[in-house]
N, C-alpha and C positions, 0 to 999 in steps of 0.2 A: 608542522608535524606530518601533515598529508604529503607535503613535497618529499620529505625523507622517506616515508613509507613506500610512496610510489617509486622513488628511485631504487630503493632496496629490492622492490618486487621486480624491477626491470633487469636486474643483474642475472645473466643466464650462463649456462655451461659453455665451455669452449666448443668449437666446431671440431668434433673428433674426426669426421670424415675427411675434412680439409687437412688436418694434422697427419692423417695416415697418408694422404696423397703427397704432401711435402716430404714426408720421411722416405717414400719411394722415389721421389724426385732427387733427393740429396743422395740416396744410394745408387743413383744413376750417374752421378758426376765423376769426373776423372780424378778419383782419390780412393783409398781404401775406405770401406763402410766405416762411418762413425769417427774417422780420423780428424775431423775438425771440432770434435767435442762440444764444448759449450756454445760455440757458434751454431752448430747444427740444432742443439736444443732450443736456442733462442729462435731460430728461423721456424721450427716446428711450433713453438709457442706463439709467435706473432701470427703465424697462419691460422692457428686455432682462434686467436682473438679476433682477427679482421675477417676470417672466412676466405681469404684470398691467397692464391699461391704465389702472388707477387706483393707481399705486404709492403706498405708505405709507412715510414716513421717521420717524414718531414712534411710540413714544418714541425719542428719540436720546440715546445715552450716550457721554460722552467717557471713554475709559480712559487714565489717566496711569500709566505704568510708571516706577518710581524705582529707581535703583541707583548705586552708586559705581564709580569707575574707578582702577585702580592707577596709570595713566599721569598722574593729576593731580600725582603726586609730582614730575613733571618741570617743574612750574611752567608749564603750558600754559594755565592759566585765570586770569582776574582775580580768582576768588574761591577760598577754601580748600574743601578737600573736605568739611568738617563742614556746609557750607551745604546740601548735598543733604538730610541729616537734618533741618535746621531748616526747610527749604522743605516737606518732607512734613508737619511739624506745622502750617504755614501753610495747606497745602491742606485738612487735616482740619478746621482751625478755620474755614474758609471765607474767608480773608482774601486769597488770591492772586488774580493776574489771571485765571486760568482759571476760578476760582470766580465772579467778578464776571460775566465774559463769558458763562459757561455759564448763569447765572441770566438774563442778558439774553436769550439764545437759547433759554431754556426747555428746557434739557438737563440731564440729571443727570451727575454726575462720580463715577467710581470710582477710588480710589487704590490702587495695587498696589505693595508692597514686594517686588521680585523680587531685590534685591541691595544694599540699603543697609547700610552698615557698623554693626554693633552690633544690639542688640535694640530693637525699636520696639514698644511696646504702647500704641496709640492706638485709640480707639473709632472704628469705621467704616473702619479701614484693613484692606485685604485682605492678609494675609501669606502670600506664596508664595515666600519667599526661597530661592534656589538656593545662594547663598554670599554671604559679606560683602564685596562688591565684587570686581572682577576683579584679576588680577595686573597688574603694570606691563608693558605690551607692548614697551616699549623695552628690557626685559631678558629677557622670557620670553613665551610664549603668554599671552593674556589669560585664557584658561580652557581646559578640556579639550573635546574634541569631544562627549562625553556630556553635559557641563554646558551646552553650547550647544544640544543637541537637548532637554534638559530644560526650558531657558528657552522655547524655542519651544513646547514642549507646555504649558507654564503659560499662555502667550498663548492657544493653542487652547482650553484649558479656560475661560479668563476670557471669551473671546468666545462660545463656546457656551453658558455659564452665562447671560450677559446676554441672548442671543437666546431662550433658553428662558424667561426672566422677561418677555419681551415686547419686547425692543429691536428696532427696525426699521432703525437706522442706528448705526454705531459710528464714533466719531471717535478719532484717535490723538493721544496726548500723552505727554511724558516729562519726567523731571528726573533729572539726573545731572552733577555737576561733572566736566568732562573729556570729555563725550560728543560734542562737536563734533570733538574730536581722533579718537575712535574712529570717527566717522561719515566723516571725511575719509579716514582710512585704509582703511576699508571700500570707499568709493567709488573711491579711487585703484586699489586692488587689484581689485575686481570689474569696474570699468568701463575698467580700463587707461587712466586719466586721469593726467596729470602732476600730482604732489602739489601744486605751487604754484598750480595753477589751481583747486583745490577747497578751499583753506584760507583762511578769513576771520578776522575779528577776534573771533568768538565772542561771549563775554559782555562784551566791552570791552577787549581787551588792546590794547597798543600795536603799531605796526609792526615795532618790534625783536622784541617778544615773538612776533609772527606768524612772523617768520623762524625763531625758535627752535622753534615749533610745527612748521613745515615740516621742519626738521632731525630733530626727534624722530620724526615719522611716517615719513621716509625711513630712519631707523635702525631703526624697528620692522619695517618691511616687508623691509629687507635681512636682518634677523636671523631673522625667522620665515618668510620664503619663502612666504607664502600662495598656494595654487593658485587662480587666477581661474576655473577650470573647475569648482571645488568650492566652492559658496557656504558650506557648513557648515565647511570648512577656514578660509576666510577669516574667518567669523564668529567661530570659536573662537580664532583667533591674533591678530586685531586688533579684535575687536568688543566689544560691551557686552551685559550682561545685559538692560537694558531694551530695547536695540535688537532682541535675539532675542525677547523677550517680544511687542514690538509686530509683528514678522514673524509670529509665531504668531496674533495677533489677526487679521491680514490673512487668513491661511490659513483660520482657523476661520470667520470671516464668509463668505469666498468659498464655502466648502464648503456653507454653508447659504444661499447666495444672498442675502447682506445687503450693502448698500453700505458702503464704508469711505471716510470723509472724512479725507484725509491732511493733517497739519499742515505743519510746517516741514521744515527740512533733516534733522534726525535721523530723524523719522518717515518721510520720503521715502526715505532710506537703508534703514530697515527694511523698507519696502515693496519696495525693489529686491531685497533678500535674498529676501522671499517670492516675488517673481516669478521669481527665478532657480531657485528650488525648484519652484514650480508657475506656469508661464508664463501659464495662462489666468487667473490671479488679477488680472493687470493690468486686466482689463475691469470689476472690481469697484471700482476706485480712482477717487476724485474728488480732484483737487489743489485744496486750498482757496485756497492763496496761494503767491506766490514771495517768499521772504524775501531779505535783503540779502546772506546768505551766498553767496559765489560758487559753492559746490558744489551749492546747491539748484537753480540753473538747469541744471547739468550733469545731475543725477539725474533732473529732470523731462523732459529731452531723451531720456535713456536709457530712460525708462519710456513716452515718447510721450504725456505728460500736459500739458494746458494748464491753468494756474492761473486760479481764477476772479477773483482780486483781486491787486493788488500794493500793499501798504500800508507798505512798508518795515519790516516786522516782523522781529525777531530774537530773540524771547523763548522760543519753544517753549511747553511746558506743554499744548499743544492750543489756545492762544489764537487762532491763525489759523483753525482749523477751526470753532471756536465763532462767530467773526465771520462766516464764510461760510455757516454753516448756514441762516440765513434766505434765502439765495439759492437753495439746494437746495429749501427749502420752496416758494419762489415758483414754480420750475419745476413742482413737483407741483400746485400750485393752478391754474396756467395750464391744464394738461392736463385738470384735472377741472371746473373752474368756468367757463372762458371759452366763450361761445357760439359755436355754428357759424353760418355765413351763413344756413343754412336756419332755424335756431331764431330767429335775430334778424329774419328777413324782409328780409334785405339782399342785394341784387344784388352779386355778386362773382364770383370765379373759379369758385365753385360756384353757379350761377344758378338752381338750382330747376327745371331743365327737362331732359327726356330726349328722345332722338330716337327715333321709332318710326314704324310704318307705319299710316296712317289710312285706313280705308275711305271711298271717294268715293260720291257719289250714283249714279254709273254703274257701281258694283260694282268699279272698279280701285283699286289701292292707291297712296297718295301719301305719300312719306316727308315728315315735318315734325316740328316740335317740339311736344311735348305739355306743357303747364304742369302741374307736379306739384300746384299749387293746385287743379286740377280733380279730383284723385284723393283718395279718402278717406285720410287719413294719421293717423287717431286712434291706431292701434296700430302705427305705423311706428317702427322703432328708429332712434336717432340713430346716427352713424357709429361711435362708441365702443362702443356696444351691439352693433351688427352685427358689428364686428371681434372683439368678445369672444366671440360664438358661434363664429365660424370658428376663433378661436385655440383654444378648448377641443377643437373637432373635429381640428384638425391636430396638436395637441400631446398628444392622448391617447395613452397607452402601456399596453402589457401589463406590469405591474410584477412583478418577481420578488423584489426585496429590500425589506424594511419595516424601519422603526424601531420598536422596542417602546415605543411611546408611545400612551396611550389617545386615542380620538376623543372630542371634546366631544359630549355627548348632542344638543345642539341641532343641531349640524352633521350628525350621523348621521340625525336626523330630517328635515333638509332634503333630504339626498340620497335618502332613502327616499321622501319626499313627491314628489320629482321623478320617481322611477320610478313611482309610483302615478298620475301624471298622463300616462302614456304613452298613445299611441292604441291602441284594442283594437277588434277586430271586433264589431260590434253593441253596443259599449259594455259588453261582458260583464265586463271587468276580471278575467280568470281567474287572476291572480297571488296568491300569498301570499309572505311574506319570512320566512324562519327566520333570525333573528340569533344567531349562534353566538359566545359569549364564553368558555364553559367551556373551560379548558386541557385537561381530561380528553376532552371530545368532539372538540376540535381534534386531539388526538393519535390519536384513533380514525380521524378523517378522513385524517389524514396517512398512517397506516399502509396504508389501502386505496388511496391515491393512489400511494404509494411503490410498492407491489406492482405497480400496472398501469404505472407508468413503467418498471420493470425489464422487464416483458413486452414493452412496445411497442418498446424499444430494439433488440431482435433483428431487427426488420423493416427497419432502415435499412442502406444500404450506402454505401461511398465517403466522400466528405467529410462527408455528413450522419451517418454512423456515428461519425466522429471528433467532431463537434460535439455529438452528442446527450447525452453524459455531463455536459457543462458547463451543460445547459439544465434541471437538475432543479429541481423545485418545492419551495420551502421556506416559501412564503408563508403557508400555512395555520397554521404554528407561529409565525412571526414577527409576522404582522399581528394587531392586536388584535381584529379582527371578521372572521368569514367569513359571508357571507349566501348561503343557498340560496334561489334563485327557483324557485318551483313553478308548475305549471299545473293547474288544476281544470277538466277538460273538461265538468263538469256544471253549472258556474256559470251561472246565468241560464236553466236549463232545458234540455230536449232539443233545442229548435230555437232557433238563435241567428241574428239577421238577418245576412246575408252570409256564413254559414258552411255553407249547405246543400250547396254544390258543392265547397267547399275546406274540409274539416273541420280541417286542421292550422292554419288561421289562428288558433286559440287560442294555440298555441305561438308563432307569429309575434308575437302580441301581447305575450307575456312577453319575448320577445327585444328588442322595442322598449322595454320597461320596463328591461331590463338596460342598454341603450344610453343611455337617460335618466339612469340612475344613474351610469354611467360618466362621462358628459360633466359632470354636476353635481359629481361627485367631483373631476374634474380642475379645475373652476373654484374649488372649495374648497381646492385644494392637497393633495388626497389621491390616493394611488396605488390602482389597482384591478388585480388579477391574476385572469384567468379560468382556473379549474382544470378541465381537460378530460380528466384521466385518472382515471376511476372507473367502476365498474359501478353502474347505478341501484339495483340491489336492494341493494347494500351501503349506499348512502346512505339508502334508505328505511329500512333496519334501524337504523342508527345515529340517525338523527333522527326515528324513529317515524312515518314518513310513511305514510298509507293507500295501499294497493295502487293505487287508481284515480288517484292523484295523480302527476304526472309531475315529478321533480326535473330541471328544465330546465338549470340552471346553478349552480355554486358560484363565488362571487367573494370573494377575500380583499381586505380594504380597510384601508389605514392610511397613515400618513406614510412618506415615503420620502426618501432623500438626494438622489435624482436622477431627473429626467425626461429621458431620452436624446433627443438631436436627431433620431435615427432609431429605428424599431423595432429591438429587439435582434436578432431574427432576420434582419433585413435587413443590420445591421451585421456580424453574424457570417458572412454569406455563405450562410445557409440558403435565401434566396430573394430576389427583387426585387419591387418594386412596379412592377405593369405600368402602361405609359403609358395615359392616359385614351383617347386616339384608338384604341388597340387594342381597346377594349371597347365602343365606341359604333357601333351600326348604325343605319341610316336606313331607316325604314318596314318593312323586312323583314330577317330574320336574314341576316347576310353581306354586307349593302349597306353600304358605307363611303362 
C-alpha cells in the first residue's frame, strides 16, 4: 500500500511554462496559427508532460496485461474463458493483431500474466500473477482489496521498469475473456452511469446476450454495493486484475512524467480508476481512439479526453493505441523539424521586423520598423532555443529529495563543462570542482551539515519555527554526487584585470559557475540542491582543501521524482517571491 500511496503522491501538474513556450513556438511555424489542430494540442501536451521543447516518445512500449474473470461463468462473452490463455500464447508467438500493428508502428510489446488461470511457462512472458483469475462478481467480490492494491502495484513496477530501460511512451493493452463486463460494471459504479448505457456487444454477443450481460452487471452491483467514492472498493468488488494492473501502469508512468497512450474501452476504464486515485494523472493520458463500445464514449467524457481517431475498432489488445502511435510521432516531428517563418525567409504572422526608436539626422528620435535582416543574426537563437533557456531559468528548483540512481558520466561532464564556461573577472577562472562520490565522505559531510542545521533551528520563531524541522537536508546522502565549488584567489597572479577595486569578484565568478551548472543540470533533467549549512573549516578538513582556498558552495546533484511548480519554501509559506516592479529603480535608488 505504501508503494501505491508514494506513487500517487509523486504525480504532479504539467509544466505550464513549457507548454506556453511550445505554443509560442508552434505559432511561429510556417502555417496559420492552430491550423494543425490536434497535432498542435498533442505537441503542447507532450511538452507539458516531459518539460522539454523537443519531447521524445521513442522507444514506445505496448504493455498488455492478461487475466481471467470469474464472471465469464455467467455466459457474458461469445468466447470461452480458455481463450485468454490461448491468446497469451498467440501474443508470445507474435501472431496476434497487436504484434502486427506494433511492428508496423515500430513499438515493442510486453505481455504480463497478472491473473490468467493456470500456470503459463512461455519464453518472454512476464509472470506477475496475483491469483488465477477473479471470483465471479455476480456471487461475491471479484477480489480482495489487498489483491486489488497488489495488482495496481504490479502495474507500477512494470511501468517503472520499462521507463528505467529507456521507454519514453507507454501504451495500454489487455486480454481477458469477460473484461468488458468488468469494465462496464466499473464504469457504471464509478461514474454513476446507467448500466444499459455502457454495455455493448463486446467480442460479438447477440442482443439477447447483451441484455443478459446487463442483468448480470446489475446483480453484481446490487450484491456487492461498491462505494463510488472509493475507487479501490469498486475495483476490488467488480473489477479485474488486468484492469488494476493497467491503472498501475498509468500511475507509474505519470509519476515519472511519461505519456500514456490509452487503447479502447477496457484500458480507458483502467485509466479512470487511476485518475480517481490520482486526479493529476489525467494530464498524462492520450486517448488513441473511440471504439464502438458505448461505454468508451462515456468514459472518455468522464476523463475529458478527445480520441485521435475513430475506426470502429472493438478488439482491445492495445490495437488502437498502436494504430494511433504514428500520429503522436507526427506531432513531435512537427514541433522539432518544421521551419519558422524567420528560418524559411517567409513573410507571415512573424514578419521578421521589430519596432524601435531610430536616431534621425537632426538628433531626434523617430519610431519606425527596423528590419531584422539588417542586424547580425549569425548567433541568434531560434524561438525554441530561446524558450528553452527561459524554461531552464524559470523551472530551476532547489531540490531536497533525490533518487539513488547514478548520473551518466558524459552528462556529469557536460554540466561541469557548462560551469567551466561561466563568466569570470579578468578571465581568471578561479574555480575548482571537487566531485564527491564516496559514501564515507558524503556521510562525513552530512554529519557536519546536520549539526549546523540543528543549531540554526533555534533562531527561528513563529511559523518558521514550525516549518523549519520539515526542511532538513538529506540530499548529501541520497544524491549520487555532491560537488564542492572552490575559489582560488591566487589564480592568475596577484593582480587580476577588473579586480583591483572589488577583490571579491573572484567569488562572484564562482557563483556564476554554480548558476551555469544549475541551469545545465535542469536542462539535463537533473536536480540540484545547494547545501548552505556548514562551517568552511569543517569542509576544508573533510575534503583536504588548502587554507587559502575558499569552499564557496556544496551542491548535491542527482535525479529526482519531481520538479515542483513553485519553490518549496514559497509553497510552504516560508516566504514569497517579490514582484519585479518592487525591485526596479530608475536612474537612482528609490526612484520608481
